[in-house]
C-alpha positions as CSV (number, residue, x, y, z in Angstrom):
1,M,0.0,0.0,0.0
2,A,1.3,3.4,-1.0
3,K,2.3,5.7,1.8
4,K,0.1,8.7,2.6
5,K,1.9,11.8,1.5
6,V,1.9,14.6,4.1
7,V,3.4,17.9,3.0
8,I,4.2,20.6,5.7
9,V,4.9,24.2,4.8
10,G,7.2,25.9,7.4
11,A,10.1,24.3,9.3
12,S,9.9,26.3,12.5
13,H,8.3,25.0,15.8
14,G,4.9,23.9,14.3
15,G,6.3,22.2,11.2
16,H,9.0,20.5,13.2
17,E,6.6,19.2,15.8
18,A,4.1,18.0,13.2
19,A,6.8,16.1,11.3
20,L,8.2,14.5,14.4
21,E,4.8,13.4,15.6
22,L,3.8,11.9,12.3
23,L,7.1,10.0,11.9
24,D,6.9,8.7,15.5
25,R,3.3,7.6,15.3
26,Y,2.8,6.3,11.8
27,E,4.7,3.9,9.6
28,D,2.8,4.5,6.4
29,V,3.5,8.2,5.9
30,D,5.8,10.1,3.6
31,V,6.6,13.5,5.3
32,T,8.2,16.4,3.4
33,V,8.8,19.9,5.0
34,Y,9.2,22.9,2.7
35,E,11.0,25.9,4.1
36,A,11.3,29.2,2.3
37,G,14.5,30.3,4.2
38,D,18.1,29.1,3.7
39,F,18.7,28.3,7.4
40,V,16.3,25.8,8.8
41,S,14.5,26.4,12.1
42,F,16.3,29.4,13.6
43,M,14.7,30.3,17.0
44,S,14.0,34.0,17.0
45,C,13.1,33.7,20.7
46,G,16.8,32.8,21.3
47,M,18.1,35.8,19.5
48,K,18.5,37.9,22.7
49,L,20.7,35.1,24.2
50,F,22.7,34.9,21.1
51,L,23.3,38.7,21.0
52,E,24.4,38.6,24.6
53,G,26.9,35.8,23.9
54,K,25.0,33.2,25.9
55,T,24.7,30.6,23.2
56,T,27.1,28.2,21.5
57,G,26.7,30.3,18.2
58,R,24.1,31.5,15.8
59,D,24.1,28.3,13.8
60,N,23.1,26.4,16.9
61,V,20.1,28.6,17.8
62,R,17.7,26.3,16.1
63,N,15.1,23.6,16.7
64,F,16.7,21.1,14.4
65,A,19.0,20.6,11.4
66,P,17.6,19.0,8.2
67,A,19.8,15.9,8.9
68,D,18.1,15.4,12.2
69,L,14.7,14.9,10.6
70,E,16.1,12.9,7.8
71,K,17.5,10.4,10.3
72,V,13.9,9.5,11.4
73,G,12.6,9.3,7.8
74,G,11.5,12.8,6.9
75,K,12.7,15.2,4.2
76,V,13.4,18.9,4.5
77,I,13.7,21.1,1.4
78,N,14.9,24.6,2.2
79,N,15.1,27.7,0.0
80,T,11.8,26.7,-1.4
81,A,8.7,28.8,-0.9
82,A,5.1,27.8,-1.2
83,V,3.5,30.1,-3.8
84,R,0.2,28.6,-4.9
85,L,-2.3,26.2,-3.5
86,N,-4.8,24.2,-5.6
87,P,-7.1,22.4,-3.1
88,A,-9.3,20.9,-5.8
89,A,-6.3,19.1,-7.3
90,K,-4.6,18.6,-3.9
91,T,-1.4,20.2,-5.2
92,L,1.0,22.8,-3.9
93,E,3.2,24.9,-6.2
94,V,6.6,25.7,-4.7
95,E,9.4,27.9,-6.0
96,N,13.2,27.6,-5.7
97,A,15.5,30.2,-7.4
98,G,12.8,31.2,-9.8
99,K,11.9,27.6,-10.8
100,R,8.5,26.3,-9.9
101,E,7.4,22.8,-9.2
102,T,4.0,21.3,-8.5
103,V,3.8,18.7,-5.6
104,S,0.8,16.6,-4.6
105,Y,-0.3,15.8,-1.1
106,D,-2.8,13.7,0.7
107,K,-2.7,16.0,3.7
108,L,-1.3,19.5,3.9
109,I,-0.2,21.2,7.1
110,L,0.5,25.0,6.9
111,S,2.8,26.4,9.6
112,V,3.5,29.5,7.6
113,G,4.0,31.9,10.5
114,V,4.3,35.7,10.2
115,N,6.4,38.4,8.7
116,A,7.9,41.3,10.6
117,V,6.8,44.6,9.4
118,S,8.7,47.9,9.1
119,L,7.5,51.5,9.3
120,D,6.3,53.0,6.0
121,V,7.7,56.4,6.6
122,P,10.2,58.7,4.7
123,G,13.7,57.4,4.9
124,K,12.7,53.7,5.2
125,E,15.2,52.8,2.5
126,L,18.3,53.9,4.6
127,D,20.9,51.4,5.8
128,N,21.2,50.4,9.4
129,L,17.4,49.9,9.8
130,L,17.1,46.4,11.0
131,L,14.4,44.0,12.2
132,M,14.5,41.8,15.3
133,R,13.5,38.5,13.7
134,G,15.2,35.6,11.9
135,Y,18.7,34.2,11.3
136,D,19.9,36.9,8.9
137,W,18.7,39.8,11.0
138,A,20.4,38.2,14.1
139,G,23.7,38.3,12.2
140,K,23.3,41.9,11.2
141,I,22.4,43.0,14.7
142,D,25.3,41.1,16.2
143,Q,27.7,42.8,13.8
144,A,26.3,46.2,14.6
145,A,26.5,45.5,18.4
146,K,30.2,44.7,17.9
147,N,30.9,47.7,15.8
148,P,32.5,50.5,17.8
149,A,31.4,53.1,15.3
150,I,27.8,52.4,16.2
151,K,27.2,54.2,19.5
152,K,23.5,55.4,19.5
153,V,20.8,52.8,19.0
154,V,17.1,53.5,18.7
155,V,14.6,50.6,19.3
156,I,11.1,51.2,18.0
157,G,8.5,49.1,19.7
158,A,8.1,48.5,23.4
159,G,6.8,45.0,23.2
160,N,9.3,42.5,21.9
161,G,11.6,45.4,21.4
162,V,12.7,45.2,25.1
163,A,14.9,42.2,24.2
164,A,16.8,44.4,21.7
165,V,17.0,47.2,24.4
166,E,18.7,44.9,26.8
167,A,21.1,43.2,24.3
168,L,22.3,46.5,22.9
169,T,22.6,48.2,26.3
170,L,24.7,45.3,27.5
171,A,26.8,45.7,24.4
172,G,27.7,49.2,25.6
173,K,25.4,51.2,23.3
174,D,23.4,54.4,24.2
175,V,19.9,53.0,23.7
176,T,16.6,54.9,23.2
177,L,13.2,53.1,23.2
178,I,10.3,54.6,21.3
179,D,6.7,53.6,21.2
180,T,3.3,55.1,20.5
181,T,1.7,53.6,23.6
182,K,1.7,55.4,26.9
183,V,3.5,52.5,28.8
184,P,5.7,49.6,27.7
185,M,4.5,46.0,27.5
186,Q,0.8,47.0,27.8
187,N,-0.4,44.0,25.8
188,F,1.3,41.6,28.1
189,F,1.1,42.9,31.6
190,N,-1.4,44.6,33.9
191,P,-0.8,48.3,34.8
192,E,0.3,47.4,38.4
193,I,3.3,45.4,37.0
194,I,4.4,47.7,34.1
195,P,6.3,50.4,36.1
196,T,8.8,47.7,37.2
197,F,10.0,47.4,33.5
198,E,10.2,51.1,32.9
199,D,12.1,51.7,36.1
200,E,14.5,48.8,35.2
201,M,15.3,50.2,31.8
202,K,15.9,53.7,33.2
203,K,18.1,52.2,36.0
204,H,20.3,50.8,33.2
205,G,20.5,54.1,31.3
206,V,17.9,53.5,28.6
207,H,16.1,56.6,27.4
208,V,12.4,55.7,27.3
209,M,10.1,57.7,25.0
210,M,6.5,56.6,25.3
211,D,3.5,58.2,23.6
212,T,5.8,59.1,20.7
213,L,5.2,58.7,17.0
214,V,8.0,58.0,14.6
215,Q,7.5,60.2,11.6
216,G,10.5,59.3,9.5
217,F,14.3,58.7,9.2
218,E,17.0,60.9,7.9
219,G,20.5,59.9,7.0
220,Q,23.9,60.7,5.5
221,D,25.8,58.7,3.0
222,G,22.9,56.3,2.8
223,K,22.9,55.4,6.5
224,V,20.4,56.5,9.1
225,T,21.5,59.3,11.4
226,T,18.3,60.7,12.8
227,V,14.8,59.4,13.8
228,K,12.2,62.1,13.4
229,T,9.5,61.8,16.0
230,S,6.4,63.7,17.3
231,N,8.6,64.6,20.4
232,G,11.7,65.8,18.6
233,D,14.6,64.3,16.7
234,V,16.7,61.4,18.1
235,A,20.2,60.7,16.9
236,A,20.8,57.2,15.7
237,D,23.6,55.1,14.2
238,L,21.3,52.1,14.2
239,V,17.6,51.5,14.4
240,I,15.9,48.3,15.3
241,E,12.2,48.0,14.4
242,T,9.9,45.7,16.4
243,V,6.6,47.3,15.4
244,G,4.5,44.3,14.6
245,I,3.9,41.2,12.6
246,V,1.5,40.1,9.8
247,P,0.4,36.6,8.8
248,N,2.4,35.2,5.9
249,T,-0.8,34.4,4.0
250,D,-0.9,36.8,1.0
251,W,-0.2,33.8,-1.3
252,L,-3.4,32.1,0.0
253,K,-5.8,34.9,-0.8
254,G,-8.7,33.6,-2.9
255,T,-7.8,30.0,-2.0
256,L,-8.5,29.6,1.7
257,D,-10.8,31.6,3.9
258,L,-8.9,34.4,5.7
259,D,-10.0,36.9,8.2
260,K,-9.7,40.7,7.7
261,K,-6.2,40.6,9.2
262,G,-5.0,37.7,7.1
263,H,-5.3,34.9,9.6
264,I,-6.2,31.5,8.2
265,V,-9.7,30.6,9.3
266,I,-9.7,27.3,11.1
267,D,-12.2,25.1,13.0
268,N,-11.7,23.4,16.4
269,N,-9.4,20.8,14.8
270,F,-7.3,23.3,12.8
271,R,-9.1,22.3,9.5
272,T,-9.2,25.1,7.0
273,S,-11.9,25.9,4.5
274,A,-10.2,23.4,2.1
275,K,-10.5,19.6,2.7
276,D,-7.3,17.9,4.0
277,V,-5.6,21.3,4.5
278,Y,-4.7,22.2,8.1
279,A,-3.2,25.4,9.6
280,I,-1.4,26.0,12.9
281,G,0.8,28.7,14.5
282,D,0.9,32.4,14.4
283,A,-1.0,32.7,11.1
284,T,-4.1,31.3,12.8
285,L,-6.3,32.2,15.8
286,P,-6.4,29.2,18.2
287,F,-8.9,28.8,21.0
288,S,-8.0,30.5,24.2
289,I,-9.3,28.8,27.4
290,P,-9.5,31.9,29.6
291,A,-10.9,34.1,26.8
292,N,-13.4,31.4,25.7
293,T,-12.8,32.6,22.1
294,R,-10.2,32.6,19.4
295,M,-7.3,35.0,19.7
296,P,-3.7,35.4,18.7
297,I,-1.4,33.3,20.9
298,P,2.1,33.7,19.5
299,S,4.1,31.0,21.3
300,A,6.5,28.3,20.4
301,A,5.0,26.1,23.1
302,A,1.5,26.8,21.9
303,V,2.1,25.8,18.3
304,R,3.7,22.5,19.4
305,H,0.5,21.6,21.2
306,E,-1.4,22.6,18.1
307,A,0.8,20.4,15.9
308,K,0.3,17.4,18.2
309,S,-3.4,17.9,18.1
310,V,-3.5,18.0,14.3
311,V,-1.5,14.8,14.1
312,D,-3.7,13.1,16.7
313,H,-6.7,13.5,14.4
314,L,-5.2,13.9,11.0
315,F,-6.5,10.6,9.5
316,E,-9.9,10.6,11.2
317,D,-12.9,11.3,8.9
318,K,-14.6,12.9,11.9
319,P,-12.2,14.1,14.6
320,S,-12.9,12.3,17.9
321,A,-12.3,15.3,20.0
322,P,-11.8,19.1,19.6
323,F,-8.7,20.9,20.6
324,K,-9.0,21.8,24.2
325,G,-7.4,25.2,23.8
326,L,-4.4,27.1,25.1
327,V,-3.6,29.4,28.0
328,G,-0.8,31.3,26.3
329,G,2.2,32.7,28.1
330,Q,5.1,35.1,27.6
331,V,8.4,35.2,29.4
332,L,10.4,38.4,29.8
333,E,13.9,38.8,31.0
334,L,14.9,42.4,31.4
335,F,18.3,43.1,33.0
336,D,17.8,42.0,36.6
337,Q,14.1,41.3,36.4
338,H,12.4,38.0,35.4
339,A,8.7,38.1,34.5
340,V,6.0,35.9,33.1
341,S,2.6,36.8,31.8
342,T,0.2,33.8,31.4
343,G,-3.4,33.8,30.3
344,L,-5.2,37.2,30.0
345,T,-4.5,40.7,31.3
346,V,-7.5,42.8,32.2
347,R,-7.0,44.6,28.9
348,G,-7.1,41.3,27.0
349,A,-10.1,40.1,28.9
350,G,-11.9,43.3,27.9
351,F,-11.2,42.6,24.2
352,A,-12.8,39.2,24.8
353,G,-15.9,40.8,26.3
354,I,-15.2,39.4,29.8
355,K,-15.9,41.5,32.9
356,A,-12.6,41.0,34.7
357,T,-10.7,42.7,37.4
358,S,-7.2,42.4,38.8
359,S,-5.4,42.4,42.2
360,Y,-1.8,43.2,43.1
361,Y,0.1,41.4,45.8
362,E,3.8,42.0,46.7
363,D,5.7,39.9,49.2
364,H,9.0,38.4,50.0
365,L,9.5,34.9,48.6
366,R,10.7,33.4,51.9
367,P,9.9,33.9,55.6
368,K,10.8,37.1,57.4
369,F,13.7,35.5,59.3
370,I,15.6,35.2,56.0
371,P,17.9,38.3,55.3
372,E,16.6,40.5,52.6
373,A,19.7,39.9,50.5
374,D,18.5,36.3,50.1
375,N,14.8,37.0,50.2
376,P,13.7,38.6,46.9
377,I,10.5,40.5,46.4
378,V,7.9,38.9,44.2
379,K,5.1,40.9,42.6
380,V,1.9,39.1,41.5
381,S,-1.0,40.6,39.6
382,L,-4.0,38.2,39.1
383,T,-6.7,38.7,36.5
384,Y,-10.0,37.0,37.3
385,N,-13.7,37.0,36.5
386,E,-15.3,39.6,38.7
387,F,-18.4,37.4,39.3
388,S,-17.2,33.7,39.2
389,H,-13.7,34.4,40.5
390,Q,-12.3,32.1,37.8
391,L,-8.6,32.8,37.3
392,L,-8.0,34.2,33.8
393,G,-4.4,35.4,34.0
394,A,-1.4,36.1,36.1
395,N,1.6,38.4,35.9
396,I,4.7,37.5,38.1
397,V,7.9,39.6,38.3
398,S,10.9,39.3,40.5
399,S,14.7,39.4,40.5
400,H,14.2,35.7,41.3
401,D,13.4,33.0,38.7
402,V,9.5,32.9,38.9
403,T,8.8,30.5,36.1
404,G,7.8,27.7,38.6
405,I,5.2,29.9,40.2
406,A,4.0,31.0,36.7
407,N,3.5,27.4,35.6
408,V,1.3,26.7,38.6
409,F,-0.9,29.7,37.5
410,S,-0.9,28.4,33.9
411,L,-2.1,25.0,35.0
412,A,-4.8,26.7,37.2
413,I,-6.0,28.8,34.3
414,G,-6.1,25.8,32.0
415,Q,-8.2,23.9,34.5
416,K,-10.5,26.9,35.0
417,L,-9.8,27.1,38.8
418,T,-11.1,29.9,40.9
419,L,-9.4,32.1,43.5
420,E,-10.9,29.9,46.2
421,D,-9.4,26.8,44.6
422,L,-6.0,28.4,44.7
423,V,-6.4,29.3,48.4
424,D,-7.1,25.7,49.2
425,Q,-4.4,24.1,47.1
426,D,-1.5,22.7,49.3
427,F,2.1,23.0,48.3
428,F,5.4,21.9,49.8
429,F,7.1,24.2,52.3
430,S,10.7,24.8,53.1
431,P,12.2,28.1,54.2
432,S,15.0,27.5,51.8
433,Y,12.4,28.0,49.0
434,D,9.2,29.6,50.1
435,K,6.7,30.4,52.9
436,Q,4.3,28.2,54.8
437,W,1.6,29.7,52.7
438,N,2.8,29.7,49.1
439,L,2.7,32.9,47.1
440,V,0.0,31.2,45.0
441,N,-2.2,30.9,48.1
442,L,-1.3,34.3,49.4
443,S,-2.0,36.2,46.2
444,A,-5.3,34.5,45.8
445,R,-6.2,35.3,49.5
446,H,-5.3,38.9,48.8
447,A,-7.5,39.0,45.7
448,L,-10.4,37.8,47.7
449,G,-9.8,40.5,50.3
450,W,-8.9,38.0,53.0
451,R,-6.3,38.7,55.6
452,D,-2.7,38.4,54.5
453,F,-0.9,35.6,56.5
454,E,2.8,35.0,56.8
């Protein structure tokens, strides 16, 4: 019997996971991954660590090399972009160096991702205007960071741009952060938490310009020298733009159903409007458990869950179960601060039409008898349904690694637990690590208006 031919477009987290799951679970599949880029599976989320010299090299900041997948029976074809889909014929047209080829499929999985956008303003053609995404841009930013002639750096975008802010500041550059919003990171954290980030950047000498519109760039000898803004000119030898992303779906217009922003429309099992065509990742809107609706959840961890779910039901005529949904989380390391945002913020809940409120709790990690030098402060902001007390989101920030606490909150959000459930949950205790009442318990008690216990 002929093997079922599964074609995957995109070799990043989603495509990689789908290929591995297929090859691990089935013996009668032929799996081919097409990747538009030259370098396969660069992890942009690892770019900051690379720029700070904390990796084993740019070529190793990747999920996998083509040979890794080939060892388990898959094929990876790079430098080959998908350019046209014909669902009726079950074929995909791909292009390499101007030459087109038509390939057939039994099942097609699209993990096409997003493209970084740049500002459409005067001077956009100047050199030294870089983007914070992908293998090639990582190399260019690294070269600039090591170039002593580049002294003043402007980062545009106070979301993911904070990673560039830290990396270039640590490289000894004079860094200015510009954004149109009033506060940084407003899409990821509640208002009670955000001042920590602005204070941290200013403490490290970053010039923070919020509520500022970039109007254009000026240069000399073809290179940028000035950023024109609504609040005055800013000198710049280098500009890094992190102003947004758009789904990489222009080539699918008129073929698959897309929403007004270009996201691929999917059902609860990631099936598109075309039979046997599935879509996962940042170019889709997966189901959010706390929001109880579809929304963007840009996350490497999220798309791996999506890929597994697709493979679970790929060969079922009627999927036996819908995808349960995602919580969604973002980690931020900014100089001496470690932060995690999981689930929804109050702002995000409002977009989902949920009446939500937040609480803010601040405490030492360990008992009072521990000296302050070994007893870091942890700040917790919980977002919850005002009426049911269901936990919808959590922000945690500290000089201490708080990812363990954040994962507890993520699990609670995914299981739709309430504040009362969190109060009653028991955890281990050792003064080497935490308090008799864990910070999860204490922050939930505080949200309920109960007395704060040691």
